Backbone bond lengths (Angstrom), bond angles and torsions (degrees), N, CA, C in turn:
res aa  C-N    CA-C-N  psi(-1)  N-CA   C-N-CA  omega(-1)  CA-C   N-CA-C  phi
1 X - - - 1.467 - - 1.528 108.74 -
2 X 1.336 115.75 125.02 1.451 119.50 179.66 1.517 111.30 -71.83
3 X 1.334 117.45 142.18 1.449 120.99 173.04 1.510 108.79 -73.57
4 X 1.325 115.95 148.21 1.458 120.00 -179.78 1.522 110.14 -69.52
5 X 1.309 115.36 130.43 1.459 122.26 178.70 1.524 106.56 -149.32
6 X 1.347 117.30 86.48 1.463 120.32 -174.25 1.530 114.14 -55.35
7 X 1.328 117.80 -40.05 1.468 120.07 -179.06 1.522 110.87 -62.30
8 X 1.334 116.06 -42.97 1.462 119.92 178.95 1.530 110.81 -69.57
9 X 1.330 116.09 -35.67 1.457 119.96 176.99 1.514 111.92 -63.33
10 X 1.331 116.79 -41.82 1.469 121.02 177.31 1.526 110.24 -64.06
11 X 1.335 116.27 -42.06 1.471 119.86 177.90 1.533 110.26 -60.87
12 X 1.331 117.05 -38.73 1.465 120.81 -179.49 1.518 111.55 -67.49
13 X 1.329 117.64 -40.54 1.468 118.39 -178.08 1.530 111.01 -74.99
14 X 1.324 117.70 -30.22 1.467 120.33 173.62 1.534 109.43 -66.75
15 X 1.340 116.32 -39.57 1.469 120.09 176.14 1.527 110.45 -63.60
16 X 1.336 117.26 -38.94 1.464 120.94 176.94 1.528 110.47 -61.94
17 X 1.325 116.02 -43.14 1.462 120.38 179.05 1.521 110.95 -61.91
18 X 1.330 116.28 -40.47 1.470 120.27 178.01 1.529 110.52 -64.08
19 X 1.332 117.10 -39.76 1.470 120.80 178.35 1.527 111.22 -63.35
20 X 1.325 117.06 -44.15 1.458 119.78 -179.46 1.528 111.43 -66.93
21 X 1.326 116.61 -37.20 1.472 119.86 176.45 1.523 110.51 -65.93
22 X 1.332 116.56 -39.33 1.472 120.50 177.03 1.523 110.58 -65.09
23 X 1.334 116.92 -38.49 1.460 121.21 176.47 1.526 110.43 -59.58
24 X 1.331 116.64 -47.15 1.466 120.47 -178.48 1.528 111.77 -66.87
25 X 1.332 116.73 -40.83 1.466 120.11 179.44 1.524 110.86 -64.39
26 X 1.330 116.37 -43.26 1.467 120.80 178.38 1.519 110.63 -64.84
27 X 1.330 116.82 -39.64 1.461 120.92 178.23 1.524 111.11 -60.76
28 X 1.328 116.31 -44.35 1.472 119.49 179.53 1.528 110.37 -63.62
29 X 1.323 117.41 -41.04 1.463 120.84 -179.81 1.533 111.25 -65.06
30 X 1.338 116.48 -46.25 1.458 120.60 -177.63 1.526 112.33 -73.98
31 X 1.347 116.82 -20.18 1.457 120.20 -178.06 1.512 113.59 -60.20
32 X 1.329 116.89 -25.02 1.463 120.26 178.35 1.528 111.96 -83.23
33 X 1.350 116.88 -7.37 1.461 120.80 -173.53 1.521 113.75 -118.52
34 X 1.327 117.37 -28.94 1.460 121.18 -172.12 1.526 111.14 -130.56
35 X 1.340 115.27 157.41 1.456 120.81 176.37 1.523 110.32 -70.47
36 X 1.321 115.73 150.05 1.459 120.79 -177.88 1.523 111.41 -61.99
37 X 1.349 117.56 -37.66 1.462 118.97 -175.35 1.527 112.93 -64.64
38 X 1.327 118.19 -34.72 1.463 119.24 178.98 1.528 110.41 -72.83
39 X 1.332 117.23 -34.15 1.467 119.47 177.36 1.521 110.71 -67.88
40 X 1.329 116.61 -43.77 1.464 120.15 178.41 1.526 111.03 -62.83
41 X 1.332 116.44 -44.55 1.464 119.76 -179.17 1.519 111.11 -60.93
42 X 1.317 117.78 -44.12 1.460 121.19 179.47 1.522 110.81 -61.66
43 X 1.321 116.54 -42.54 1.464 120.33 -179.37 1.541 110.97 -60.77
44 X 1.348 116.80 -44.31 1.463 119.89 -176.24 1.529 112.70 -81.75
45 X 1.326 117.93 -33.49 1.466 120.16 -179.72 1.524 110.74 -65.41
46 X 1.322 117.41 -44.41 1.471 120.70 177.78 1.521 109.95 -62.46
47 X 1.316 116.40 -43.31 1.470 121.66 178.47 1.538 109.95 -56.51
48 X 1.327 116.83 -46.81 1.465 121.49 -178.84 1.523 111.49 -63.46
49 X 1.325 116.98 -43.66 1.465 121.02 -179.14 1.527 111.53 -63.93
50 X 1.324 116.79 -44.37 1.464 120.24 -178.18 1.522 110.92 -66.11
51 X 1.338 116.94 -48.43 1.462 119.74 -178.51 1.524 111.08 -68.18
52 X 1.340 117.27 -36.21 1.456 120.16 177.17 1.522 111.92 -63.75
53 X 1.343 116.21 -41.90 1.464 120.43 178.12 1.523 110.80 -64.54
54 X 1.337 116.87 -39.48 1.464 120.72 179.07 1.535 110.00 -59.50
55 X 1.322 116.34 -48.87 1.462 119.53 -178.47 1.526 111.06 -64.77
56 X 1.332 116.75 -41.16 1.464 120.90 -178.24 1.524 112.10 -64.81
57 X 1.343 117.17 -33.35 1.463 120.80 -176.19 1.528 113.07 -90.91
58 X 1.315 117.42 -12.30 1.465 121.54 -179.03 1.521 108.90 -110.83
59 X 1.304 116.67 109.78 1.462 121.04 -175.88 1.529 113.37 -65.11
60 X 1.327 115.91 -17.94 1.468 118.86 178.23 1.523 111.46 -76.45
61 X 1.323 117.29 -15.41 1.462 122.00 -177.25 1.520 110.54 -96.75
62 X 1.322 115.49 162.80 1.456 120.13 -179.78 1.521 110.09 -147.43
63 X 1.342 115.20 148.38 1.464 120.45 174.54 1.527 111.05 -81.30
64 X 1.304 116.31 -10.38 1.463 120.11 -175.66 1.526 110.42 -70.66
65 X 1.319 116.19 135.50 1.461 121.70 175.82 1.520 109.46 -125.65
66 X 1.302 116.43 140.76 1.459 121.39 179.54 1.522 112.20 -87.85
67 X 1.327 116.26 -11.12 1.459 120.53 -175.41 1.529 109.98 -135.44
68 X 1.337 118.56 71.41 1.465 120.72 -177.81 1.525 113.41 -61.46
69 X 1.323 116.58 -33.97 1.464 119.44 177.89 1.516 111.49 -63.37
70 X 1.326 116.70 -42.42 1.464 121.51 176.56 1.520 110.45 -61.11
71 X 1.323 116.62 -44.52 1.468 120.14 -178.81 1.526 110.96 -62.69
72 X 1.327 116.69 -41.17 1.464 120.32 179.91 1.521 111.03 -65.96
73 X 1.325 116.84 -44.72 1.462 120.24 -179.38 1.517 111.10 -66.43
74 X 1.322 116.18 -42.57 1.474 120.65 179.36 1.530 110.41 -61.37
75 X 1.330 115.95 -45.75 1.457 119.72 179.63 1.523 112.10 -63.52
76 X 1.346 116.69 -40.19 1.460 120.72 179.99 1.530 111.25 -65.21
77 X 1.326 116.49 -39.80 1.465 119.84 179.17 1.529 111.26 -65.01
78 X 1.343 116.75 -43.89 1.458 118.64 179.96 1.527 110.89 -67.98
79 X 1.332 117.47 -35.99 1.463 120.15 175.83 1.524 110.26 -63.30
80 X 1.326 116.86 -40.78 1.461 119.88 177.00 1.515 111.72 -61.85
81 X 1.339 116.19 -43.70 1.463 120.52 178.35 1.527 110.46 -63.11
82 X 1.331 116.81 -42.65 1.462 120.88 179.91 1.522 111.49 -64.14
83 X 1.337 116.60 -41.56 1.463 120.35 -179.92 1.523 111.01 -61.84
84 X 1.323 116.49 -46.33 1.467 120.47 177.42 1.526 110.73 -61.55
85 X 1.335 115.91 -40.53 1.465 120.23 -179.37 1.526 111.19 -65.03
86 X 1.328 117.42 -43.86 1.466 120.62 -178.09 1.524 111.00 -64.38
87 X 1.338 117.00 -39.78 1.468 119.54 176.71 1.535 110.56 -69.61
88 X 1.334 117.02 -38.89 1.465 120.48 -179.76 1.520 111.63 -61.05
89 X 1.329 116.25 -38.69 1.458 120.60 -176.83 1.532 112.62 -70.71
90 X 1.314 117.26 -7.54 1.462 120.00 171.77 1.525 111.02 -77.43
91 X 1.335 116.16 -17.58 1.459 119.82 -172.18 1.534 113.61 -120.87
92 X 1.337 117.59 -22.54 1.456 120.72 -171.76 1.520 111.30 -117.32
93 X 1.343 117.91 146.86 1.471 120.89 173.15 1.524 110.77 -61.97
94 X 1.320 116.62 151.13 1.461 121.26 -172.47 1.529 111.93 -63.24
95 X 1.332 117.85 -45.29 1.467 120.45 -175.61 1.518 111.74 -64.05
96 X 1.342 117.07 -46.85 1.456 120.70 -179.48 1.530 110.61 -66.08
97 X 1.328 116.97 -40.24 1.467 120.95 175.87 1.528 110.37 -58.35
98 X 1.329 116.70 -47.72 1.463 121.67 -178.23 1.524 111.02 -60.14
99 X 1.324 116.40 -43.29 1.463 119.78 -178.89 1.521 111.33 -61.87
100 X 1.333 117.07 -42.04 1.464 120.15 -179.71 1.531 110.62 -65.71
101 X 1.331 117.81 -41.75 1.465 121.06 178.67 1.526 110.73 -64.74
102 X 1.339 116.68 -27.77 1.457 120.71 179.48 1.530 113.05 -70.95
103 X 1.334 116.68 3.40 1.459 120.32 171.50 1.530 111.66 -71.86
104 X 1.323 117.29 -6.05 1.468 120.88 -172.80 1.530 114.36 -51.51
105 X 1.368 120.56 -50.75 1.469 118.30 179.65 1.524 113.10 -59.98
106 X 1.336 116.10 -31.97 1.466 120.29 177.85 1.521 110.09 -68.22
107 X 1.339 116.65 -41.35 1.462 120.60 178.47 1.528 111.35 -68.03
108 X 1.339 117.22 -30.28 1.467 120.18 174.62 1.528 109.47 -59.42
109 X 1.326 116.99 -45.09 1.463 121.43 177.39 1.522 110.97 -61.70
110 X 1.342 116.18 -44.87 1.462 121.03 -179.09 1.522 111.24 -62.00
111 X 1.332 116.93 -44.88 1.461 120.71 -179.41 1.524 111.93 -67.08
112 X 1.343 116.00 -38.88 1.463 119.34 179.44 1.524 110.78 -62.90
113 X 1.346 116.25 -35.50 1.453 119.42 179.50 1.521 113.45 -76.62
114 X 1.344 116.55 -39.24 1.468 120.55 -174.58 1.524 112.48 -89.12
115 X 1.317 116.31 -52.88 1.458 121.22 -173.81 1.528 111.56 -78.60
116 X 1.356 117.33 -43.70 1.463 120.78 -176.61 1.527 113.59 -94.67
117 X 1.332 116.12 -0.94 1.469 121.36 177.37 1.526 113.05 58.56
118 X 1.333 116.21 36.25 1.460 119.79 178.42 1.532 109.86 -89.01
119 X 1.325 115.88 150.91 1.467 120.06 177.48 1.526 109.69 -69.92
120 X 1.337 116.29 132.01 1.460 122.01 -179.69 1.523 108.15 -122.04
121 X 1.329 116.46 128.03 1.465 121.23 -176.85 1.521 110.91 -71.67
122 X 1.355 117.46 158.86 1.471 120.52 176.25 1.534 112.54 -56.51
123 X 1.342 117.69 -36.30 1.463 119.71 179.01 1.521 110.66 -62.61
124 X 1.328 117.08 -42.72 1.464 120.00 179.14 1.527 111.21 -62.26
125 X 1.344 116.24 -42.39 1.460 119.24 178.57 1.532 110.68 -64.71
126 X 1.325 116.64 -37.67 1.476 119.82 177.84 1.527 110.43 -62.56
127 X 1.336 116.92 -38.69 1.464 120.74 178.73 1.526 110.90 -68.16
128 X 1.338 117.09 -35.82 1.460 120.64 175.67 1.524 110.27 -61.03
129 X 1.326 115.85 -48.98 1.470 120.52 179.45 1.527 109.96 -61.39
130 X 1.339 116.45 -44.35 1.462 120.43 -179.86 1.511 112.55 -59.76
131 X 1.339 116.79 -40.90 1.460 120.30 179.67 1.514 112.11 -63.38
132 X 1.315 116.39 -40.88 1.464 118.70 179.74 1.532 111.83 -73.84
133 X 1.323 117.30 -29.44 1.465 119.41 172.74 1.524 109.78 -62.59
134 X 1.352 116.32 -42.69 1.457 120.01 177.05 1.521 111.78 -59.74
135 X 1.344 116.46 -38.92 1.463 120.12 177.76 1.520 111.23 -64.50
136 X 1.338 116.61 -42.88 1.463 120.29 179.21 1.525 111.81 -63.25
137 X 1.328 116.70 -34.13 1.467 119.76 176.96 1.526 110.18 -64.25
138 X 1.337 116.57 -40.83 1.472 120.66 -179.02 1.522 111.53 -68.06
139 X 1.341 117.48 -44.18 1.464 120.89 -173.46 1.526 111.96 -97.67
140 X 1.323 117.64 18.57 1.460 121.98 -178.68 1.534 111.24 -52.34
141 X 1.322 118.27 150.03 1.470 120.32 174.16 1.526 110.83 -55.58
142 X 1.312 116.34 134.87 1.463 121.04 -178.12 1.513 112.88 96.72
143 X 1.329 117.39 -9.67 1.466 120.28 -178.91 1.525 112.06 -80.24
144 X 1.337 116.77 -15.94 1.460 120.01 -174.46 1.517 112.37 89.08
145 X 1.339 116.83 -7.44 1.469 121.30 -179.38 1.521 112.03 -106.30
146 X 1.338 115.56 -6.39 1.465 120.25 -174.34 1.530 108.64 -76.43
147 X 1.327 117.43 104.59 1.456 121.50 -178.59 1.503 110.63 172.12
148 X 1.341 115.28 -172.75 1.460 120.50 -174.06 1.526 112.56 -62.65
149 X 1.341 117.66 -28.04 1.466 120.62 -174.49 1.524 112.83 -62.07
150 X 1.348 118.07 -27.13 1.467 119.48 -179.01 1.528 111.41 -69.11
151 X 1.343 117.15 -16.12 1.464 119.15 177.09 1.528 111.30 -69.02
152 X 1.335 116.84 -24.31 1.468 120.16 -177.90 1.527 112.01 -67.57
153 X 1.363 120.14 -52.60 1.463 117.87 177.05 1.527 112.89 -66.33
154 X 1.341 117.53 -29.96 1.468 119.43 175.49 1.525 109.99 -65.02
155 X 1.339 116.90 -40.74 1.462 120.51 175.70 1.510 111.79 -64.78
156 X 1.343 116.54 -39.21 1.470 120.49 178.00 1.520 110.67 -63.70
157 X 1.335 116.86 -41.41 1.460 120.73 178.88 1.525 111.02 -64.61
158 X 1.338 116.87 -38.98 1.463 120.77 178.70 1.528 110.91 -65.87
159 X 1.336 116.93 -45.00 1.465 120.62 177.34 1.522 110.77 -61.65
160 X 1.330 116.58 -38.92 1.456 121.32 177.90 1.520 111.36 -64.64
161 X 1.330 116.55 -37.85 1.462 119.84 -179.81 1.524 110.90 -65.56
162 X 1.341 117.27 -44.38 1.459 120.43 176.79 1.525 109.99 -63.36
163 X 1.327 116.35 -41.28 1.463 123.02 176.27 1.527 110.57 -54.80
164 X 1.338 116.53 -44.10 1.460 120.21 -177.52 1.521 112.22 -72.21
165 X 1.333 116.79 -37.60 1.465 118.98 177.51 1.528 110.53 -61.61
166 X 1.317 116.28 -44.44 1.468 120.25 178.72 1.529 110.86 -67.22
167 X 1.325 116.61 -42.11 1.465 120.38 179.02 1.524 110.82 -61.82
168 X 1.327 116.89 -40.17 1.460 120.84 -179.92 1.519 111.22 -62.16
169 X 1.330 115.20 -38.88 1.464 119.71 -177.12 1.528 111.71 -65.97
170 X 1.343 116.70 -33.52 1.466 120.78 -175.44 1.532 113.26 -107.14
171 X 1.337 117.78 1.08 1.466 120.55 -171.43 1.525 113.36 -55.01
172 X 1.340 116.85 -40.56 1.463 120.31 -175.83 1.529 112.36 -80.09
173 X 1.332 117.55 -7.17 1.464 120.32 -173.70 1.530 113.04 -99.76
174 X 1.332 117.13 -10.74 1.458 121.18 -177.26 1.521 110.40 -134.90
175 X 1.329 116.46 150.79 1.462 121.39 174.06 1.523 109.60 -66.98
176 X 1.348 116.13 136.63 1.463 119.96 179.57 1.524 111.13 -62.76
177 X 1.324 117.13 -36.93 1.473 120.78 -179.39 1.526 110.16 -68.11
178 X 1.331 117.11 -44.91 1.464 120.75 178.17 1.526 110.62 -62.20
179 X 1.321 116.21 -43.13 1.462 120.93 178.56 1.521 111.08 -61.45
180 X 1.327 117.09 -42.01 1.460 120.56 178.40 1.527 111.40 -62.66
181 X 1.336 116.54 -37.38 1.463 119.55 177.64 1.524 110.42 -61.52
182 X 1.333 117.13 -48.30 1.460 120.07 -177.78 1.531 111.71 -68.71
183 X 1.317 117.02 -28.16 1.462 119.63 174.43 1.529 110.30 -59.51
184 X 1.329 116.03 -45.99 1.458 119.99 177.46 1.517 112.38 -69.68
185 X 1.337 116.73 -39.42 1.461 121.25 -176.71 1.524 111.49 -63.56
186 X 1.317 117.23 -43.98 1.474 120.20 179.84 1.526 110.31 -59.63
187 X 1.329 116.38 -46.09 1.458 119.88 178.46 1.520 112.11 -60.79
188 X 1.327 116.72 -42.54 1.465 120.93 -179.03 1.519 111.49 -65.94
189 X 1.341 116.98 -43.21 1.469 121.59 -179.36 1.532 110.75 -63.77
190 X 1.315 117.02 -41.33 1.471 120.50 -179.77 1.525 111.12 -69.59
191 X 1.329 116.63 -40.41 1.462 120.69 -173.16 1.525 113.98 -80.51
192 X 1.338 117.66 -26.89 1.468 120.02 -175.27 1.537 112.97 -59.88
193 X 1.342 120.26 -49.42 1.471 118.14 178.21 1.525 112.93 -64.28
194 X 1.338 117.03 -32.66 1.466 119.90 176.43 1.518 109.83 -64.04
195 X 1.333 115.33 -41.59 1.458 120.51 178.82 1.523 111.18 -64.60
196 X 1.325 117.02 -44.08 1.465 121.24 -178.76 1.527 111.38 -65.43
197 X 1.317 116.84 -32.69 1.467 120.34 -179.15 1.526 112.18 -67.12
198 X 1.323 115.99 -22.08 1.467 119.86 179.85 1.523 110.58 -119.05
199 X 1.343 117.15 26.13 1.461 121.60 -171.38 1.524 113.38 -62.35
200 X 1.324 118.56 -34.55 1.463 120.30 -177.58 1.525 111.02 -63.60
201 X 1.317 115.82 -50.12 1.468 119.72 179.45 1.520 110.97 -63.94
202 X 1.339 116.14 -40.93 1.464 119.85 -177.79 1.526 111.42 -67.64
203 X 1.330 116.81 -38.59 1.461 119.85 179.45 1.523 110.75 -62.29
204 X 1.316 116.81 -43.59 1.459 120.64 178.28 1.524 110.79 -63.56
205 X 1.342 115.49 -39.66 1.462 119.83 179.95 1.529 111.74 -65.38
206 X 1.330 116.45 -42.07 1.467 120.62 -179.02 1.526 111.52 -69.03
207 X 1.335 116.65 -40.42 1.462 119.92 -179.13 1.525 111.66 -65.37
208 X 1.315 116.32 -23.65 1.466 120.03 -179.50 1.525 112.59 -83.24
209 X 1.339 117.37 -7.60 1.466 120.76 -175.08 1.524 111.15 -92.29
210 X 1.344 117.10 146.81 1.473 120.50 174.57 1.526 110.70 -70.86
211 X 1.312 115.73 164.76 1.468 121.26 -178.54 1.517 111.76 -58.38
212 X 1.321 117.94 -35.64 1.466 121.42 -178.87 1.523 111.58 -60.32
213 X 1.328 117.15 -38.26 1.467 120.86 179.07 1.525 110.40 -68.88
214 X 1.319 117.06 -39.83 1.467 120.48 178.72 1.527 111.14 -65.95
215 X 1.328 116.92 -36.13 1.463 120.35 176.28 1.526 110.83 -66.01
216 X 1.320 116.60 -40.59 1.463 120.16 176.96 1.529 110.62 -64.12
217 X 1.326 116.95 -35.70 1.462 120.57 176.84 1.524 110.12 -61.58
218 X 1.319 116.98 -42.61 1.458 121.26 175.92 1.526 111.06 -63.75
219 X 1.323 116.77 -37.30 1.467 120.84 -178.28 1.519 112.86 -66.45
220 X 1.335 117.81 -21.69 1.465 118.95 175.27 1.528 110.09 -56.45
221 X 1.332 115.59 -46.65 1.457 119.89 178.87 1.514 112.31 -68.51
222 X 1.331 116.35 -37.26 1.463 120.41 -179.73 1.532 110.48 -64.87
223 X 1.332 116.34 -46.72 1.469 119.95 -179.40 1.529 110.91 -63.44
224 X 1.339 116.80 -45.05 1.463 119.96 -179.13 1.514 112.40 -63.74
225 X 1.322 116.75 -45.82 1.464 120.76 -179.29 1.517 111.39 -66.62
226 X 1.335 117.01 -44.79 1.468 120.62 179.00 1.518 111.11 -61.09
227 X 1.334 116.68 -39.55 1.458 119.57 178.80 1.513 112.06 -61.77
228 X 1.337 117.18 -44.64 1.463 120.61 179.06 1.527 111.56 -66.32
229 X 1.324 117.24 -39.13 1.462 119.89 178.02 1.527 111.29 -65.27
230 X 1.329 117.00 -39.26 1.458 120.04 177.55 1.529 111.21 -65.05
231 X 1.337 116.41 -36.34 1.463 119.37 176.51 1.524 110.98 -62.96
232 X 1.329 116.34 -46.95 1.463 120.48 178.81 1.530 110.18 -59.46
233 X 1.332 116.23 -43.48 1.462 120.97 179.77 1.517 111.52 -62.29
234 X 1.336 116.70 -44.83 1.470 120.41 -177.36 1.525 111.20 -62.92
235 X 1.349 116.86 -38.88 1.464 120.51 -178.97 1.520 112.48 -66.81
236 X 1.331 116.93 -20.83 1.449 120.62 176.17 1.512 113.67 -88.21
237 X 1.338 116.37 -8.98 1.462 120.40 -175.30 1.524 114.00 -108.24
238 X 1.333 117.34 -20.86 1.465 119.83 -175.32 1.520 109.62 -151.18
239 X 1.336 118.02 155.09 1.467 121.10 176.86 1.526 110.73 -60.83
240 X 1.321 116.12 145.04 1.461 120.71 -178.92 1.523 111.44 -58.85
241 X 1.343 117.64 -37.20 1.464 120.72 179.72 1.522 111.51 -61.32
242 X 1.318 117.10 -33.45 1.467 121.00 177.70 1.523 110.80 -71.23
243 X 1.322 116.72 -35.21 1.464 121.48 -172.60 1.518 113.89 -82.17
244 X 1.331 117.94 -35.56 1.455 121.29 -168.11 1.532 114.64 -52.39
245 X 1.349 119.70 -47.40 1.469 117.84 -178.16 1.530 113.05 -59.57
246 X 1.317 117.56 -28.89 1.465 120.31 -176.43 1.527 112.39 -76.84
247 X 1.344 116.85 -14.98 1.458 119.58 175.92 1.530 110.45 -63.16
248 X 1.330 116.32 -25.51 1.468 120.75 -177.21 1.526 113.01 -78.84
249 X 1.326 116.82 -1.18 1.462 118.88 169.77 1.527 110.51 -65.42
250 X 1.335 116.88 -13.62 1.459 120.27 177.45 1.519 111.23 -59.90
251 X 1.326 117.38 -33.65 1.474 119.97 178.67 1.521 110.15 -63.26
252 X 1.337 116.89 -43.13 1.469 120.37 179.19 1.520 110.62 -65.56
253 X 1.337 116.84 -43.17 1.467 119.93 178.05 1.531 110.97 -62.64
254 X 1.336 116.44 -37.93 1.464 120.20 179.10 1.529 110.80 -65.13
255 X 1.344 116.01 -40.86 1.463 119.62 177.48 1.528 110.64 -64.28
256 X 1.339 116.37 -40.30 1.467 120.30 177.81 1.528 110.75 -63.38
257 X 1.341 116.66 -44.17 1.459 120.01 178.38 1.513 111.78 -62.71
258 X 1.341 116.87 -40.20 1.456 120.26 178.02 1.519 112.47 -62.23
259 X 1.329 115.40 -36.73 1.474 119.07 178.86 1.526 111.33 -73.12
260 X 1.342 117.29 -43.96 1.459 120.72 -177.20 1.532 112.27 -66.07
261 X 1.332 116.21 -40.71 1.464 119.74 -173.44 1.521 112.46 -92.74
262 X 1.328 116.66 -40.25 1.467 119.92 -173.43 1.527 113.36 -112.93
263 X 1.329 116.43 -2.10 1.462 121.65 -178.94 1.533 111.19 55.95
264 X 1.329 115.28 40.11 1.453 119.80 179.24 1.521 109.83 -120.09
265 X 1.329 115.87 130.92 1.460 122.19 178.59 1.528 108.00 -119.27
266 X 1.340 119.01 130.25 1.470 120.53 177.56 1.525 111.15 -58.60
267 X 1.340 116.75 147.30 1.459 119.82 178.31 1.528 110.50 -79.90
268 X 1.325 115.94 178.93 1.470 120.92 -175.77 1.518 111.83 -56.27
269 X 1.343 118.15 -46.89 1.460 121.19 -176.03 1.526 111.60 -67.26
270 X 1.328 116.01 -36.02 1.473 118.66 176.31 1.524 111.02 -65.03
271 X 1.344 116.39 -42.46 1.464 119.72 176.83 1.531 110.48 -61.12
272 X 1.339 116.40 -41.56 1.460 119.71 179.38 1.524 110.71 -61.47
273 X 1.338 116.43 -47.12 1.466 120.05 178.84 1.519 112.15 -61.74
274 X 1.336 116.79 -40.37 1.464 120.36 178.99 1.516 111.14 -65.02
275 X 1.330 117.17 -38.69 1.472 120.40 178.05 1.523 111.11 -65.62
276 X 1.347 117.16 -40.87 1.461 120.90 178.55 1.528 110.51 -62.02
277 X 1.337 116.19 -45.09 1.468 119.87 178.96 1.523 110.94 -63.90
278 X 1.333 116.57 -42.96 1.464 120.54 -178.67 1.526 111.09 -61.98
279 X 1.330 117.08 -44.89 1.466 120.68 -179.00 1.529 110.57 -66.12
280 X 1.345 116.38 -49.28 1.470 119.77 -178.83 1.523 111.27 -65.86
281 X 1.331 116.18 -40.13 1.460 119.67 179.86 1.509 112.35 -66.11
282 X 1.337 116.48 -43.60 1.464 120.22 -179.92 1.530 110.70 -65.03
283 X 1.345 116.69 -42.08 1.466 120.15 178.65 1.525 110.99 -66.13
284 X 1.343 116.40 -38.99 1.459 119.71 179.02 1.523 110.68 -65.71
285 X 1.345 116.24 -43.50 1.465 120.05 177.67 1.516 111.14 -62.57
286 X 1.348 116.43 -40.53 1.457 120.66 179.22 1.527 110.48 -63.93
287 X 1.344 116.74 -40.75 1.455 120.45 177.53 1.527 110.98 -63.88
288 X 1.348 116.55 -38.67 1.462 119.82 179.25 1.522 111.97 -65.32
289 X 1.345 116.15 -24.79 1.467 120.99 178.45 1.527 110.55 -88.13
290 X 1.335 115.12 -46.03 1.478 120.33 -173.97 1.528 111.81 -71.69
291 X 1.335 116.03 -44.98 1.470 120.41 176.34 1.519 107.74 -130.14
292 X 1.340 117.17 77.38 1.462 120.37 -172.15 1.514 112.98 -63.85
293 X 1.328 114.58 141.96 1.457 118.93 168.08 1.525 107.46 -63.83
294 X 1.320 118.66 146.35 1.459 120.85 -175.07 1.514 114.88 -51.35
295 X 1.323 117.99 -33.21 1.462 120.31 -176.95 1.516 112.77 -91.65
296 X 1.352 117.03 -1.84 1.464 120.17 -175.63 1.519 109.25 -115.24
297 X 1.301 117.19 118.30 1.463 121.75 178.81 1.508 110.06 -75.02
298 X 1.335 116.07 176.42 1.451 121.11 -173.68 1.525 113.46 -58.89
299 X 1.326 116.77 -44.52 1.461 118.75 -175.76 1.515 110.73 -79.65
300 X 1.319 117.13 117.54 1.457 120.74 179.74 1.520 111.25 -108.71
301 X 1.326 116.79 18.42 1.460 120.14 175.30 1.512 108.39 -121.78
302 X 1.313 115.24 152.99 1.461 119.55 -178.37 1.514 109.56 -67.91
303 X 1.349 116.52 137.25 1.464 118.85 179.78 1.526 110.33 -100.73
């Protein structure tokens, strides 16, 4: 059991945010060069190998799960969110994409009120409205983002919200490390036959790429796995309420990555929309931790 160290926990969740932003930036860069299925497979295969090795080398860990149905559903939901995200990043700038996906805690509140029939306070509803206003500011007509592509990150955020509601319900019943392993395994099992079905085209595509591109393909899995491990670490070092606002540093990291790699900086209105989403999302996540809805456990981020 880790000793509580809020400063170290905050550093870990900021590192996780940087990893996820790096994952998204790399995905957008590789999206112009490689098929989505090979990028997704690499991300999940590396995740499975790393988590599997961790469990195998740590006698305190186990591959055994008491809820295989939960693990399968959780993995499928995250794979769905990842698939939508990878396709979205072919069309949307990284910072704006990240901000829209950060609607997830707000959608958790919305789903708990509508789908689970839980009581939602006026403040929570105000934060829901505020988050969607921020989204409308980002995708306003004339922004270049107004079109069908914005449905992809919205779909990813919705899948993530359902993923978190289910994860919250079972969080105390399964080891976080074991759950993380099955999250990667489900994605790998689903994607492998898809990859094999298109292996001829993919092999030709990979052989045509320089070593630097292949290394970046490997880094997709490294960034994703490291981000999840940092999240697990942070939750063991500090209260979730302390950590949640710092998860939104991912928007800043995404903007930095967009500038460094693509030389693109969001305009004033995009920054305004991102700030509105960040504030409403962080407050909504904090409310979900401080006064949780009955169906939502303390942790409102994917572990």
